[in-house]
N, C-alpha and C positions, 0 to 999 in steps of 0.2 A: 538447359532449363533456364527459364526467365523468371526473375524476381522483381517485384516493385517494392521499393524501400523508401521509408520516410526517415530523415535524419537531420540532426542539427550540426553534423560534422561539416567542416569547411573545405576539406581536401579529400581526394580519393584515399590517400594513406590513412587519414583519420577514420574514414568510413570502414576500411578493412579492419582496423584495430577495434572499432566499436562493435562490429558484427563478428569478430573473431574469425575472419577469413584469412588463412595463412597461405602465402604464395611460396612455392619452391623456387630455387634459383633459376630454373629454366622455363618457368611458367610465363606466359605472355599476357600482359594486360594493356588494354587500349581504352582510353587515353592513359598516359603515364601516371604513376601514383602521386606525383607532385601537382597534378592538375586541380584547379579550384572547382568545387562543385557548383552547379547551377541547376535550376529546376528542369526536369525532363532529360538530364544527361544520360546517355547510354554508355554503360561500362561493360566491356567484353573481357572475359577471362578464359584463356585457352590453356588447359593443363598440359604440360609437357609429358611425353611418354619416353621411356628408354628404348633405344633401338640398337641393332648391330648391323652395320653396312659393310658388305664384302664386295669390293670393286677394285679392279686394277692392281691385284696382288697386295692389297692392304685391307685391314679390318678397322673400321671406325666404330667405336662405341661411344654414344653420346645421348643427349636428350633433345627432343624437338616438340614444338607445339604445332607443327604443320598438320594439316588435315588429310593429306594424301601422301602416298609413297613418292609421287612425282615432286611434291613440295619439299620433302626431305632431301631428294636428290639435288634439286636446285639449291637448297640451302647449303649443301656440302660441295657445291660446284662440280657435280658429277654430270657431265654431258653425255647424252646417248646418241650413238650412231643409228643410221636407218635400220640396220639389221640386228642391233643389240637387243638382248632379252632381259627382262626384269621380273623377278619373283619376290613378292607378289606383284601384280600389275600396277602401273603407275597411278591408276585412279582408285586404288585400294585404300580404304581408311585404315591407318596403322593402329595396332594395339600395343599394349605394354609388352616390352621385351621382344618386339618384332624383329625378325631376322630378314634382312633384305639382301638379295644376291643379284649382282649385275654380271651378266655373261656377255662378253664382247664377241661379236661375230663379224668376221672380215672375209671377203672373197676377193681373190686377185687372179689375174691371168698371167701365167709365167711360162716362158719357153725354156725347156731344159734339154741339154744335149745328152744323149745316151748312146752306149755302145751297142753294136750289132755283132753277135757272136759269129765267128767263122766256122765253116764245116771242115772236117778233116777226112781226107780220102787216103786209104792205105793200099799200096800196091805191093805185091809179093815179088821177091827176087830170089830164085833158087841158087844164085851164085854167092849170095851173102849168107853168113852164118845165122842160125835161127835167132840168136840173141842180138844180132846187129840191126841197127835202125838208122836210116839217113833221111834227112829232111830235104826233099827235092825242091819244094816251094814253101817258103815260110808264110804262114797264115797272118792276115792282118784284120784287125777289127774294123767294122764299118761304123759309120756315125749317122745318127738320126736326130732331128729336132722335133720335140713334141710340145705342143702348146697345151698346158693344163689349166683347168679352172680349179684352184685350190681354196678350200674352205678352212679357216682357222677359228678355233674356239679358245678364247683367252690366250691367244698367241700360239697355241698348239695346233698343228695340222690334224684335221679329223677326216678329211676326204680329199681325193684327187681324181678329177674326171678329165680324161683326154679329149681335147676338142679337135685337133688336127695334127697330122704327122707329115714330116718332110724328110726324105732320105738325102743326107748330105754326101755320103760316100758309101759305096757297096763294100761288103767284106770280101777279102781275098781268101779263097780256099787253100788250106794247107795240104800239101801232098807229101806223104811219108812212104818211104821204101822200107819194107820189112823183109829181112832175110828169112828164108825157110830151110836152108840147107842144114841137115843134121848128119853128123858122122856117128853112126850107131854101133854099139857093141853087140855082143851075142844076146839073142833074145831068150827069155825064159818065160814059161807059162805056168799058171797055177791059179790060186784063188786070191782075190783082192777083197779087203774089208774096209770099213771106215770107223773113225773115232773123232771125237771133238777135241781139238788141240789148240792150234794157233788161229784157226779160222782163215786159211789161205791155201795157196797151191803148194802144199807140203805133203810129205809122206814119211812113213817109217819103213826101214828095210833092214834085214839081217845080212844081206850080201853086198849092198852098195854103201860106200863111205858117206859119212855126213858131209854136206856141202856140195855133193855132186848132184847132177840132174838126170832124170829118166823120163822116157815117154811111156805112158801107161795106156793101153788100148783095151776097151771093152770088147771081148771076142763075140759078144752077142749082137751088138749094134754097130761096131766099127768105130765108135767115137773114141777120140784120144785126148789126153791131157798131159802137159809137161809139168812135172813137179820137182821140187828140190827136196833132197833127203835131209831131214833135220832131227830124226829120232831113230831109235832102235826097236824093231819089231817086224811083223807080229809073231806071236807065239801060237803054234797050232799046226798040225800036219797039213801039208799042201798049201798053206797060206804063205805067199811070197811078198806081199806088200800091204801096208795099212795106210789108206789114204785119209788125209784130213777131210773132215766133213764137207768143206767147200769144194775141194777138188773132186770128191766122189760124186757130188751132185751134178757135175758138169758132164759126166759120162753115164750116170745111172741114177735111178731114184733111190732115196734112202731106204725105202721099204724093201728093196732087193736084198739088202743086208750083205750078202756075199755074192760076188760075181766072178766069172772066169775072165782072166786078164792075161795080156802079154806085156812084159816089162822089158824095155830096152834101155840100156845105159847110153847116155848122150856123151860122146867123147870130145866134142868141140865146144 
C-alpha cells in the first residue's frame, strides 16, 4: 500500500511517531529512521514475518522481512546445491509462521567390493558312517566390484543403482563327502503317526531309548527319514512310532494322518 503524507516532522523517526506507525524489532525501513526528511522522499517499510527453517539438521526460528523464500535462505546463509529441494519453492512469497524445509540431495558413484557365495557339492561314501562328514575341498568366497550410483537424502541413502560389475575372483566350490553307511538293528513294522513337538527330525518311541537314532521308512512310497528318539510314545494298538510334524512331512503328507512304516534302529 502506498500513502502520500504531508508533515512538519524533520526526521523519519518523528514522522513515525506523529502518524503512530509502530515498527517491530525485525521490521525493515528504508531509509533509516534517523534520516532527515525532504520533499518527495520515498520511505519503504517491510513488515517482518515469523518463520521456521529446517535445514542441515538444525531448526532456525526467526523473523525476516525478505519477500521470497530464497531471500530468507540467503539471509540465513543457506546455500543450495544443484539437486537440493526447497518447500515452499524459492520464489514463493512467505507468510506468517511459514515452515521452510530444505532437503539435501546428493548423488555419488561408488565402487563396493562384495562377496560371491560358493556352491557346495555333496558326494556320498558308503564306507563312512551315516553321521560322518568330511570336507574334500574347502569352499572360498569369490569377490566382485560393483559400481553404484547412490542417492542420499539429507545424508541418508535412499536408492542404489548398479552401473557396472567386475569379477575380481571366482568362488571355489566346496566338496563335502557324506557317509551313508548304517548298521541297522532288527526292523519292526506297524503304524506311524505325527504330532507337533520340537519341530525337527525327532520322534517318540516306546521301544527305542531316548537319544538313539532310527530310520523310518514309509512302506507305501519307500521314502525314509532318520530321526532321533527324544520322547516316549505313541499310545495305541499297532502304533510303533510318533514322528515330529517336520519329520513326518518328509515322507508323507500330514493329511495321511497314519501311515504304514518300517522302523530300524541305527546302531552306529
